[in-house]
ZAMI-222828 format. One line per field, with one value per residue (C-alpha): residue in one letter; x, y, z. Coordinates in steps of 0.1 Angstrom, whole numbers, padded with zeros to 4 digits. Each point is the difference from the previous one (the first is absolute). Layout:
N
residuo c(a/...)
c1 c(X/...)
c2 c(Y/...)
c3 c(Z/...)
END
This chain:
397
residuo c(m/s/k/y/i/i/l/i/l/i/f/t/a/i/t/r/l/y/h/l/s/y/p/n/s/y/v/f/d/e/v/y/h/a/f/t/a/k/e/y/l/q/g/n/k/d/a/w/n/p/y/a/t/p/p/k/d/v/a/y/e/w/l/h/p/p/i/a/k/e/i/m/t/v/s/m/f/i/f/r/s/d/q/a/f/y/w/r/l/p/g/a/i/l/g/v/l/s/v/l/l/v/y/l/l/g/k/e/i/f/k/n/s/s/i/a/v/l/a/g/f/l/f/s/v/d/g/l/n/f/v/q/s/r/t/g/m/n/d/i/y/l/v/t/f/s/l/a/s/v/l/f/f/a/k/k/k/f/l/w/s/a/i/f/l/g/l/a/f/s/s/k/w/p/g/i/f/l/l/p/v/f/s/f/f/l/i/k/q/k/l/i/p/k/i/p/l/f/i/f/l/s/i/t/i/y/l/l/s/y/a/p/y/f/l/i/g/y/r/l/s/d/f/a/n/l/h/q/q/i/w/w/y/q/t/n/l/k/a/t/h/s/y/s/s/p/w/w/s/w/p/l/n/l/y/p/v/w/y/f/v/d/y/p/g/r/q/i/a/t/i/f/a/s/g/n/s/i/l/f/w/s/g/l/l/a/v/l/i/s/t/y/q/f/i/k/g/k/f/k/f/a/l/i/l/f/t/y/f/i/f/w/l/p/w/a/i/s/p/r/i/m/f/l/y/h/y/s/p/a/v/p/f/l/s/l/i/l/s/y/q/l/y/q/m/w/q/k/k/s/l/r/f/l/s/f/f/l/i/i/i/i/l/s/n/f/i/l/l/y/p/f/l/t/g/i/p/l/n/k/d/l/v/n/l/f/f/r/t/n/l/a/p/n/p/f/i)
c1 c(0000/0012/0016/-0021/-0033/0012/0006/-0034/-0017/0018/-0013/-0035/0000/0011/-0025/-0029/0008/0010/-0028/-0023/-0018/-0011/-0028/-0009/-0036/-0019/0009/-0026/-0014/0018/-0033/-0013/0030/0022/-0031/-0014/0034/0000/-0036/0012/0027/-0028/-0020/-0029/-0025/-0016/0032/-0011/-0037/-0012/-0031/0019/0000/0036/0011/0000/0026/0011/-0015/0003/0018/-0018/0001/0033/0015/0017/0036/0015/-0020/0010/0037/-0004/-0017/0029/0025/-0018/-0004/0037/0012/-0028/-0009/-0028/0019/0002/0035/-0009/-0031/0021/0032/-0010/-0009/0034/0018/-0020/0008/0037/-0006/-0020/0031/0021/-0027/0001/0037/-0002/-0028/0020/0030/-0022/-0018/0027/0030/0019/0011/0002/-0036/-0011/0019/-0014/-0035/0004/0013/-0028/-0026/0017/-0006/-0037/-0019/-0033/0011/0024/-0030/-0021/0029/-0001/-0038/-0021/-0019/-0001/0015/0037/-0010/-0017/0031/0026/-0019/-0008/0037/0010/-0026/0012/0037/-0007/-0021/0029/0022/-0026/-0004/-0037/-0009/0016/-0015/-0035/0005/0010/-0028/-0023/0016/-0004/-0037/-0005/0014/-0021/-0023/0021/0027/-0021/0007/0032/-0019/-0009/0036/0014/-0026/0009/0036/-0007/-0022/0027/0026/-0023/-0002/-0038/-0002/0018/-0029/-0022/0029/-0002/-0038/-0001/0028/-0015/-0034/0015/0023/-0028/-0023/0028/0005/-0036/0009/-0003/-0034/-0013/0019/-0019/-0033/-0010/-0016/0001/-0033/0016/0030/-0023/-0019/0031/0013/-0034/0002/0036/-0011/-0030/0020/0028/-0022/-0027/0020/-0009/0022/0021/0033/0020/0032/-0016/0014/-0008/0021/0014/0016/0021/0031/0000/0000/-0026/-0018/0021/-0020/0001/0005/0008/0007/0013/0010/0031/0007/-0003/0009/-0021/0007/-0018/0000/-0010/-0002/0016/0020/0033/-0012/0032/0000/-0037/0003/0032/-0013/-0032/0021/0021/-0031/-0012/0033/0002/-0036/0010/0031/-0020/-0024/0030/0015/0029/-0010/0002/-0011/-0038/-0004/0008/-0018/-0032/0002/0003/-0031/-0020/0005/-0011/-0024/-0028/-0007/-0014/-0032/-0002/-0032/0013/0018/0038/0032/0036/0011/-0019/0028/0027/0002/0008/0029/0026/-0005/0001/0034/0012/-0011/0016/0033/0002/-0006/0025/0026/-0006/0005/0032/0014/-0002/0026/-0023/-0027/0022/-0002/-0038/-0004/0024/-0019/-0034/0014/0013/-0033/-0020/0022/-0002/-0038/-0001/0023/-0020/-0033/0013/-0012/-0035/0000/0011/-0016/0032/-0011/0006/-0006/-0036/0013/0018/-0031/-0021/0027/-0005/-0037/0005/0021/-0024/-0037/-0010/-0024/0017/-0015/0018/-0017)
c2 c(0000/0035/0019/0030/-0017/-0010/0036/0009/-0027/0014/0034/-0014/-0018/0030/0023/-0024/-0009/0034/0016/-0029/0000/0037/0006/-0028/0003/-0007/0018/0004/-0035/-0017/0007/-0028/-0023/0002/0002/-0032/-0017/0008/-0014/-0032/-0003/0002/-0027/0024/-0017/0033/0011/-0022/0010/0027/0006/0004/0034/0012/0023/0037/0015/-0034/-0027/-0037/-0004/-0028/0016/-0016/-0035/-0006/-0009/0034/0003/-0035/0007/0031/-0022/-0025/0028/0013/-0036/-0007/0031/-0001/0036/0018/0033/0017/-0010/-0037/0003/0021/-0021/-0027/0027/0017/-0033/-0006/0036/-0009/-0034/0017/0021/-0032/-0016/0030/-0004/-0038/0005/0026/-0023/-0029/0021/0023/-0023/0031/0007/0038/0003/-0023/0020/0032/-0014/-0011/0035/0018/-0021/0005/0037/-0002/0018/-0018/-0035/0013/0013/-0031/-0022/0020/-0001/-0029/-0005/-0027/0018/-0009/-0036/0001/0017/-0024/-0032/0012/0008/-0035/-0016/0019/-0008/-0037/0002/0016/-0028/-0026/-0013/-0002/-0018/0028/0026/-0014/-0002/0037/0009/-0017/0020/0032/-0008/-0008/0034/0020/-0009/0019/-0026/-0022/0026/-0019/-0031/0014/0012/-0034/-0018/0021/-0009/-0037/-0002/0018/-0025/-0029/-0009/0002/-0031/0022/0025/-0023/-0002/0038/-0001/-0030/0013/0036/-0013/-0026/0025/0026/-0026/-0010/0036/-0002/-0031/0019/0013/-0036/-0012/0025/-0013/0018/-0022/-0001/0018/0028/0001/0004/0027/0018/0001/0012/0029/0007/0001/0022/0024/0003/0005/0022/0022/0037/0016/0030/0011/0032/-0021/-0024/0002/-0013/-0028/0022/0024/-0025/0000/0038/-0003/0028/-0011/-0013/-0014/0015/-0028/0017/0033/0010/0033/-0005/0034/0027/-0025/-0023/-0037/-0013/-0033/0002/-0030/0017/-0013/0014/0025/0000/-0038/-0002/0027/-0013/-0036/0008/0014/-0031/-0021/0019/-0003/-0037/-0005/0016/-0021/-0031/0008/0005/-0033/0017/-0007/-0037/0001/-0003/-0018/0031/0024/-0021/-0004/0037/0006/-0028/0015/0034/0001/-0023/0027/0021/-0020/-0003/0014/0005/0029/-0002/0013/0005/-0031/-0022/0008/-0015/-0034/0016/0021/-0027/-0008/0037/0001/-0029/0016/0034/-0017/-0016/0033/0019/-0027/0004/0038/-0006/-0020/0032/0026/0029/-0012/-0013/0032/0001/-0036/0008/0032/-0018/-0026/0028/0019/-0032/-0006/0037/-0001/-0030/0017/0032/-0019/-0024/0020/0001/-0037/-0009/0025/0019/0033/0031/0037/0009/0023/-0029/-0022/0027/0003/-0037/0005/0030/-0021/-0030/-0002/-0018/0019/0018/-0010/0027/0031)
c3 c(0000/-0009/0029/-0012/0005/0035/0008/-0014/0021/0031/-0008/-0006/0033/0020/-0016/0004/0036/0013/0020/-0009/0034/-0005/0005/0024/-0011/-0031/-0033/-0027/-0009/0029/0017/-0021/-0008/0031/0023/-0015/0002/0038/0002/-0018/0028/0026/-0019/-0005/-0023/-0009/-0017/-0030/0000/-0024/0022/0033/0017/0008/0028/-0007/-0024/-0014/-0022/-0008/-0033/-0019/-0035/-0009/0003/0034/-0008/0008/0033/0010/-0006/0022/0026/-0001/0005/0031/0013/-0004/0017/0026/-0007/-0018/-0003/-0033/-0007/-0001/-0023/-0024/0002/-0026/-0025/0006/-0006/-0032/-0010/0001/-0017/-0028/-0009/-0002/-0022/-0024/-0003/-0005/-0026/-0018/-0001/-0013/-0026/-0013/0006/0011/0036/-0005/-0011/0029/0026/-0014/0001/0036/0009/-0018/0018/0034/-0003/-0010/0027/-0007/0007/0027/0020/-0007/0013/0033/0004/0012/-0032/-0026/-0030/0005/0004/-0034/-0015/0014/-0007/-0035/-0006/0012/-0023/-0030/0008/0002/-0031/-0019/0013/-0012/0035/-0004/0032/0022/-0023/0005/0038/0002/-0023/0025/0028/-0019/-0007/0036/0010/-0023/-0029/-0027/0005/-0024/-0028/-0006/-0012/-0034/-0006/0010/-0021/-0031/0003/0007/-0031/-0020/0012/-0006/0037/0003/0024/0026/0002/0022/0025/0005/0003/0024/0023/0000/0011/0025/0017/0001/0017/0024/0011/0014/0021/0033/-0012/-0002/0031/0022/-0012/-0032/-0027/-0038/-0002/0021/-0023/-0030/0016/0011/-0036/-0012/0024/-0011/-0037/0007/0021/-0025/-0030/0016/0023/-0008/0028/-0007/0016/-0003/-0007/-0026/-0036/-0034/-0015/-0028/0025/0018/-0023/0004/0038/0003/0031/0030/0028/0035/0025/0033/0018/0034/0016/0022/0015/-0027/-0028/-0022/-0006/-0030/-0020/-0037/-0024/-0029/-0029/-0011/-0026/-0021/0000/-0010/-0027/-0016/0004/-0018/-0029/0001/-0002/-0031/-0017/0008/-0013/-0032/-0003/0008/-0029/-0022/0012/0018/0036/0008/0036/-0004/0034/0021/-0024/0000/0038/0005/-0021/0016/0035/-0012/-0029/0014/0026/-0028/0002/0037/0015/0035/0016/-0007/0015/-0011/0019/-0024/-0025/0023/-0017/-0033/0014/0001/-0036/-0008/0018/-0021/-0033/0010/0010/-0034/-0018/0022/-0007/-0037/0004/0019/-0029/-0021/0010/-0010/0024/0028/0021/-0004/0013/0030/0007/0001/0024/0023/0001/0006/0030/0011/-0003/0024/0025/0000/0003/0027/0030/-0015/-0005/0035/0024/0009/0016/-0022/0003/-0011/-0028/-0016/0002/-0016/-0027/-0008/-0004/-0023/-0023/0000/-0010/0032/0023/0028/0033/0019/-0014)
END
C-alpha cells in the first residue's frame, strides 16, 4: 500500500475522531436513529413499531432498515455506554474505511496508484460524508457498504459483492440502486446466471437484519404491515423543511443542512452538513467531460460513471422531501472521476499548474469549513460571514 494513502488515512482518522463526542446530545436526525439504537439496547419492543408513541422530542426510527442502528447498538453494548461517542464511533470508523475503499477501487479501476491516492485524498476532504461519518445516522453505512460492493464487483468477487450489496440495502433502500448497474455489466459480460445471486443475498441479508424484530415477538404479518407503512410514508410525505433541496441542486452544493448549534460564551458552535464546494463543482465538470468522452468511446470506466448517476438521478422522480445528504453515496464516485481527469490534466504541462491549484483550493476549502463541520466555537461575525456566502437560511438573524 502506498505510503501516501497511509498518511491520508491517518489524517482521515484524526479528523473523524477528534471532538467526536461533541455534543453529547442528539444532532439532527440522531433524534431518530441514535435514539432508536439506544432503545434497541434496552430491548424496547416499541422501537420497531410504527404505531408506538415515542417520548417528547424524539421518535422511533422504523422508516429505514435496521443494520445501521443495530451496529450503533452493538458499539454501545461493547463499551457499556450509551454516550454520543459510542453511537457515533462505528460511523467514524466506516468513514475512514470508505476513504480506503475509494483508494482501492481507484487502483482496481484505473490500474494507477497516483489516481487512486488522489481519489482517496479528494474523498477524505469531502465535507458532506465527513459530517455523516461523525453523525449517528445511516448514510455513511450505505456509502461504505456500497463502495465495498462495487470494489468486489470490479474484482469479479461476486459473492462478496452480493453480500455487501445486501448490507447496503439493509442500511438504506437506495443501496439496491446498485443492482441494475451490476445486472447491466453481468449481462454484457455474459454472466447472467450471477444475477440471481445478487437478488437472493440482498433479500436474505435484508431479512436477517430484522432477526431481532422477529425474536422479540413480531410476526410476518407485522413485518408486511411495517413495510406497507414505510412505503406509504415515503411516497406520500408532503412535509416541508427550510433545509430541503431539489435533486438537481446537490452537485452545486447550494443548500447545506444545519444539524446543530450551541452558544458557548459569546461564540457560536454550529455543525453543517455541507459538501466541499470546489470538489463538487469541479467534480461535476469532470463528470460532464467523462460522459462526453464515454459517448465518444474515450472513457473506459463505465462502472464508476454509471454508479455515480444511479446514486443521483433516480432522486429526480422521488415524491418525498429531500436533503443534500441523499447525494452522499454519489460523492465517492464523483471523487474517482475527478481524480482521473485531474491526472490527465497533470500529464499536460500546460495544465499542470491548474490541476495542482484545484487540489490546493479543494483542501483549503475543507480546512476553512472544518469548524462549521465539527462544532468548533467561532466568533459570531465569522459564522454570519459563512451564511452570507452560502444559500442556507441563517438561523442567527
